[in-house]
Each structure stands twice: as C-alpha cells, then as structure tokens.
N, C-alpha and C positions, 0 to 999 in steps of 0.2 A: 504494500500500500504506500502511495506517495501523496504528500501534501505540498501544494504550491500556494503560498500566500500571494494573492494579487492585490491586496489592500488590507488595511486593518491591523498592521503591525507598526510599532513605533508611532502610532497616532491614535487619536480617539475618533472612532467612526471609520467610514470608508470600507467596511468589512466586505471582503471578497475572497473566498477560499475555494480552491480546486482540490478535490479529493478523487484519486483514481486507484483502481485495483484491476489488474489484468486487462488493461486497455479501456475499461469503462469508467467514465468520470461524471461527477456531479459538481455543481457550484453551490456553496452555502453562502447565501446573501450576495447582493451585488449593489452596494450602497454608494452614495456620494461621498467623496473625500472632502471634508470641510477644510482640511489643511491645504489641499491643492486649490480649492475654491478661494480661500483667503489670499493665497499667494498670487493667483493669476487673474481672478475675476472679482467684481464688486461694483455696486452702483450701476452705471450704464455700460461698464466694461463687462461684456458677457459673450459667450460664443454666438456667432451669427447663425441665423436659422439655416443658411445654406452650407454651413461648415461645422456643425456641432461636433460630429465625430472626429473630423480632422483636427479641430482646435484642441479637443480634450486629449487626443492621442499625442499631439505634438508637445503639450506641456506636461504630460505624464499624469494627468488627472484620472485616466483610465489605463489599464494595462495593455501593452502592445502584444497581444496574443491573437491568433487567427482562429477562424471557424466558429466564432460566437456572435459577432456583431451583425446588425441588420445592414446588408450591403445596398439596400434600396435608399438609405439615407444619402442625401445629395453629396457627391464628391466630384465637383466640376473639373478639378485639375488632376485628379487621380492621386491626391496626397495620401488618402487612406490606404489605397492599394499599394502605394510605394512603401508606406510605413510598415505595413503588415506582411510584405512580400517574403521576408526572411525570418519572420517571428515564429515562435513555437506554436504548433496547432494543438488545440485541446479537443478531446472527444467528449463533449458535454451531452449527456442524455437528459438532463433536467436540472432545474434550479429550485432550491428550497429556501424559503424566506422565514427568518426567525420572528420578526415582529414589524409592525408598520411605522417605523421611523425611517426617514429618508436616507440616513447614513447606513441603512441596512438594505433598502430596496430601491432607492431613487434612480439608479442608473439601469434599471431593467428596461427603460425606454429605448436603450441602444441595442438591446439583445434581439437576435433573430426571432421572428414571430412563431416559427414552428417548434421552438424549444419549450417544453411544458414547464409551467411555473407552479410550484406547490406552496400554498400559503394557508394559514389558519383561517377558519370560517369568519371569526370576528375580525381578524386582521384585514381580510379582504374588504369587508364592509367599511371599516374605518378608513382604509387607504382610498377606496372609491369615493367616499364622502369628502375626504380631504381634497381629492382631485377635482371633484365636481363643483365644489364651492369656492375654489380658488379663482380670484377675479381675472388673473391673466396667467395663462399656462404656456410655457415655452415647450419646445420639442422634448427637452429633458423631462418635463413634468407630466407628459402624456403617457402614462404607464398602462392603466387598465381600461379606461373608458373609450379612448379613440382608436384602439387597435384591436384587430381580431386575433386574440391570443388564446393559447391553450392553457387554461387555468384549472387546477385541481385543488380542492380544499381539504383540510384535515383538522382534527382536534385531538386532545389527549385521549389515548386509547387506540388511536389509529396506527396503522403500520403503512409506511410508504415504500413501495417497491419500485426501484429504478434500475432496470437491467438486473444484475445480480446483487445490487446494493440494497440493503434493508435499513430503513431509517425509522426510528421510534421517536415521535415528538412528545415531549413532556412539558407541561406548562411551568413557567417560572414567574416570580413576582418582579414586576418592573413598573415604570411610570406610565405605561400604556397597556390596556387590556389586550389579550390575544398574543402574549409574548411566550416564546417557547425556547427550550434548549433541545438538543438532539443527541440521541445515542445512535451511532452509525456503525453498522456491521457490514464488512466486506469479506470477500473470499480470502483476503490477505491480512485481516486484522480488524480491530474495532477502535473507534475514537469517539469522544464526546465533545460537543460544542455548546458552550454556555449561553450564547447570545448575550443579552444584557440582563442582569439579575441583581437581586438584593435580598436581605433577610429582615430589614427593619420596616417593611411595608405591611399593609393590612392582610396580604395573602402570602405571608412568609412560608406557610405550609407548602405552597406550590414549589418553592425553591428547594425545600427539604425533600420533597418527593423526587425532584430531579436528581439530587445527589444520591438518594437511596437507589434510584434506578441505575446510576453509573456503577455503583458497587454490585448491585444484584446482577447486572448484565455482564459483569466481568470485564469491564473496559479498562485498558491499561493507560491510555493517553487522554488527557483532558486539555482542551483549548479553553482557557479561562480569561474572561475580561478583567482588566485591572484599571478601570477609569480612575478610581479613587484609592489606589493602593497606598498613597502617601497621606491619606486622611484617616484620623483615628476616631473622630466623633461621628456617631450615627444618630441623627435626629429622626424620630419616628413620625409617621403621619398623624398619630394621636397627639404627639407634642405640637404639631402644626395646628391641629384643630383647637387645642386648648389656648394656644397663643393667639389664634384668630378671634376666639371668643372674647378674650380680654382686650384685644386691640379694637375690635368693633365696639365694645362697650365704652371705650374712651372717647370715640368720635360720636358723641350723643346727638349733635345737631347738624353735623356736616355730612358730606358725601364720602363714601368709602369706594375707592377704586383699587382693583387688584389685577396685577398682570400675571398671567399663568398660561401654560401650554394648552392648546385646544384639545389635545388627546389625553391629557392627564386626568383620568376618571377619578382616581382617589383624591386628588387635590380639589376637584370640583365638589365632591361629596363633603369634604372638610369645610369648604367655603360656604356651601349651601346650608349645612347644619349649623355652622357658627352664625350665619345670618338669621336663621329661624330662632336660634337661642336669644338673639338680640332684636327680635320682632322686625326684621328687615326682609325685603324681597330681593332675591338675586336676579340681576338683569344681565342677560348674555346677548352677544351679537347673534344675528341670524345664522352666521356660519357655525358658531358654537352650538346654537340651538339645534341645528341639523345634526351635529355630532351627537348631541344628547339623545336625539331620536334613535340613532343607531344603537347607543348603549341600552336604550329601553327595548329595542327590537331584539337584541341578543340576550335579554333577560337579566341585565345588570341593574339598570336604573329603576328605582322604585317609582310607582305611579305618582306619588306626591311631589316628586322632583322633576316631572316632565314639564317642559315649557307650557305655560297656560293653565296649569292646575293649581294656581294660588301662591306657591312658594317661589316659583321661577317664572320670569317673563322675558320675552325676546324684545330687544330694542333694534330699531332700524337706523343704521348709520346714514349720514348724508353722503351721496355719491353724485358723480356727474355734475349737473347744474347746481346741486345743493338745494334744490327746491322740493325734494322728496316726491318727485314725479315717478311713480312706480313703473309706468309703461315706458318712459323715456330713459330712465337712469339705472334701472335694475335688471339683473339677469333673469332668465326664465325660471330658473330654480328658486330664486328669491321670491318672485311673484307667486309661484305655485305654493311655496311654503307659507307665505302670508295668508293665502286663501285657505290653506289647511288649518292654520291657527284660528282664523275667523269662523270656520266651520265648527270649531270647538267652543265658539263664543268667547274667545279670548283675544282681544285686540293687542297687537304689538304696541310698544310705546316708542317715543321719539326723544331727542335730546331736550326738548322743552319740558317734557314730563319729568325727566330726571332732574332738570334744573329746578322745577317748581317744588318738588318734594324730595329734596336731597337726603333728608334724614330717614327716608323710607327705604332706600335702596343700597345694595352693594353692587357696583358696576364692574363687570368682569371684562377685561380686554386681553387680547391674545398676542399682540406684537408691540414692540416699542413705538412703532410709527403711529399706533392708535392713540397715543397721548394727545395728538393734535385735536382729536374730537372733543377733548375737554374744554377747548376754547368756547364751544357752543353750549356746553353744560354750565359753565361759569361756577366752579366750586366755591362754596361760601367759606368763611373763616372757620377753621377747625376741621376741614376736610383732610383726609389722609390718603396716601398712595402706598400700596403694599406690593413689593416685588416678591412674587411667589414662584420663581423659577431660579435656575442655578445662577450663581454670581459670575460676573465676567471672569474669564480665564485666558483671554487674549486681547490684543490691542484693539481689534475691531469691536469687540463686545464692550470694552471699556469706553470707547468713543460713543457707542450707542447709548450706554448708561449715562454718560455725561450729558448727551443731548436731552435725554428724558429729564435729568435733574435740572437742566437749564429751564425747561418748560415748567417744571413743578415750582421753581423759584418764582417765575412770572405769575403762575396761578395761585401762589401762596399756600401750597400744600406741603406738608412734611411727609417724609418717606421712611420706610423701614423694610427690612428683609425678613421674610418668614418662609422657610423652605425645607423640605426633606428630599434628598436625592433619590433618583431612580436606580442608583448604582451602589453596589456593596463597597463599604470601607474596609480598611485593613483588617480589623478584628473579624469581620464577617467573611472575608476571603480566607482567613485562617480556618474558620469553622467549616466553610464549604469544602476546603481541601481535606480537612480531617474526616469529614463525613463521606466524601467521595473516595478517598484513599487511592488516587491514581499512582501508577509507577512513574509516569512521565507527565510533565506539565509544560504546556506551550502558552506563554502569555500573549494575549491579543487585546485590541481595543484599549491601548495604554500608551501614554507618552513616556512612561518610566518603567519599562518591562524589567530592567535590571534590578529593580527593588524586590522582585519576586525571589531573587537569590537570598537576599537578607531575610525576607519574610519566612521562607521555609526553613532557613537555618535557625533563626531565633525561636520559631515555634516548634522546632524539633520534628518537622514533618519529613518523612522518609520518601522523597520522590526526586527524580532527576529532572532538572530544569533544561528545557530545550529552547534556545532562543531562535526565533524565526526571523527571516529577513525577506524583503520584497523580491518576488520572482525566483527565489532560490528553492530548489526542491529538497524536501525532507523525506527521506526514506524511513518509514516507521515499521 
C-alpha cells in the first residue's frame, strides 16, 4: 500500500491524499489550500474563468498529477496539457469526502465528472445548500449543483467498496455536522484517516467511537490532524453557552451581534439557547436560515428553533439597489424561501425592525464583511459584538479583524471573543492516540507536525512517527 500526500501536510487544510494498493487508488478529500490561496490570490486577484486550472497548477495550489482533472475546463494555450505532460498519473477509482468544509472538498470542481464522489448524506445537503445560497459562484465553487456528477452517499454503519478497497466511515465530532473519519482496508494493509475531530464538543462520543473502531479493526497506521497541537486549553461548547448567557445578560438594552460560521450547528444551538434564556429572539440571515432548514430536515434541529417558530426569525439583508425590491434584487432561492416563510405565517424582518427593537434580538452574521449592514441597524449605546469563530492566525485574518474593529469603533460597540474550536488540542490528541493505539502515526492538517514527536515522547505513547511531505510516496 502506498500513500501520496497531494495536500494537507505542513499546512492547515488543503487535504488531498492518494491511497493505492495493487494499482487501485482512491482520493481522500480534495480541498482548497488556504495557504496557497493566501499566497497567490485575494480580493480581485483570482484565477480567470478561462484559466482556472492552468493558474492553480502553475502556482502549485493544486497538485501536478494527471488523469484526475476535468480536461473540458478551458485551456486556450495548452498550458494545462504542457504542465501535466510528464506528471505522474494516478489510477483514481473514487473520491471520499470526510466533511463539508471547503478545505476538504472545495476543489472537487476541477475533478473529472465520471469519477464517483462518496460523501455523507448530511454533508451533501449542507454542501449543496452552501453552494446554492452563495451570491456569486466562481468555477471553483460549482461542485455539486451545476455539474452532472456521480455522487454516492453514506452514513455511519455503511461500508464503501471501491475496487478492492473497503472503507468504513465512522462519525466524529467537529464544528460541522456530517463529519467522518475513515478506516480503510486494502489488499496490502489498513490505514485510518481522522478528518477533523475533537473531544470537547457536544458529541465527543462520536470521536471515541472512531478511535475504538481503529483498535477493533486492527489498523496499524493513523493519519491524525494536528491543527491545535500547540494549544493546551480546550474550551467546551457548554462553556461557550454559559459565557453567552452572561454576556447577553449584560447588554440589557442594546443590540447583540454575533459573528459565527454558517455551518457550525453546535454554536448556533448555544447562541439560540442563550438568547431564549435572556428573552431574546435570534435573527439569522436568509442564507443561514436555509442552512437551519437543512439541519431540521436531517433530524438535528428541534422544531422550536426552526426559523419562524417564535424563537428564531430570518432577516432580509439589503442587496442590489438597497430598496428591498424582492423581484429586482434577490435571487430565486431567496424569493422562494421568503414565500415559504410566509406560508408558515411568519414574516421575515428587515434592518428597520432590528433597529426599532434592539433589545429584543440577537443578530447573527456569518462573515466579517457583514459588519457593514450594521450601519443601517444603527446600534444604540450599550450594544455588543461577539466574535464566535476562531481568532486570527495569519496576517490576512488579522487585517480582516482590524477592519471589523474599525467599524465597531465608529458604531460605538464593544467587542469580545467567545469560542470553542472544532479541533482537538494537545491533551485531546494524546487521549485519541492512547485510545486508538496505532503503531504508526502520520501527522496531517498541521503547520507544526514536528510537535507530534515531542507529544508522543512526553506522553509515553509507543508508536512510530512518520513525517509526510508533499508528493513524496510513503510505502506502508
């Protein structure tokens, strides 16, 4: 069995791994490399529509391997053909996706249509909704809805058969529902892949079941994420809820605005419950409301937290002309969803409603850019802004944070950070390794993989560390 990392080593995200046994291969994840995106793209500097594949190959944002990419993507000067002419060819029979975060699936848009994609049932619905509700989609972001792809879904308890390779998906706890780790059996050995996981979330039992499966299935090698290997503190989601309850209580008469990820189900539950505890209604964008509908459809979101059922309401952001002309300024899915809400006899609200009754709402936004909408809400004195996503860990994110802070200063809002990570910290990684008991450990999804050597030594864990590097074959 051989493993070729195509991305996801010495970086956080960009996971792409090729596993092959006796000539039959699979890809595990095929995500966007945020590292490469930061280095070569940003703002108006992005791949041109007519040269997406060529641009990404040229700067190394995607691996130079042949036999996997969609050759119908425009290549006017033959740059892709030239770049891949002498590159190694992979015999990929299928692609398996661990969870619906774009650093794990975002570059599927570049893959041949005939290659089957295996993805969790909930993951697919979340990814489709995220794609459908995005206001502007580039070629890179058209993964599931605009293409005639072969898609197979799975859930915990399923077994995926691709050629002679057998894959067992096991749910893990992460900051998005539908997250999985995999136990992979080939004719030449077995390997486990963690995806992204944690033990401090509400569904920690999922991750324990994954580690138990690794030991039960007799897997020798574990590919383990190490996003937070250098962090010792693990704040739980319950800690977040308690902090939010207290924070919301302090803002008695002002507006509460909270910035969080659109797919972080556990965080939304904490926010909504804390709002109810303080007799407030949670106001979410139409896009997040559509995501909540998916969470309800897959049996996660309770009825009382469905938009329009009293505790949660959808607000309509100004777009286009700014006059809230639904026919002129809003997409078809938005108009359709507003009609759906009205059929439930629950009208969406607007910025004037939020402005008029600020002490009644907790307003949830999902991107730093959304802070500009607060100009129309006009927060009163005593309003607060809560960052409930990861703190900046690179220069670009620090600049984004500073821009938000500049606007908050103009708006007269104080800010604070309340967050629990979707990734395991150092102590949890030790516990995961002790429970799984692998003989070999391959660090992935980490900017500091060398710290695993110190971790297993200090914890007295008996396993061999195998450091992977990009495009170098590991024979296991």
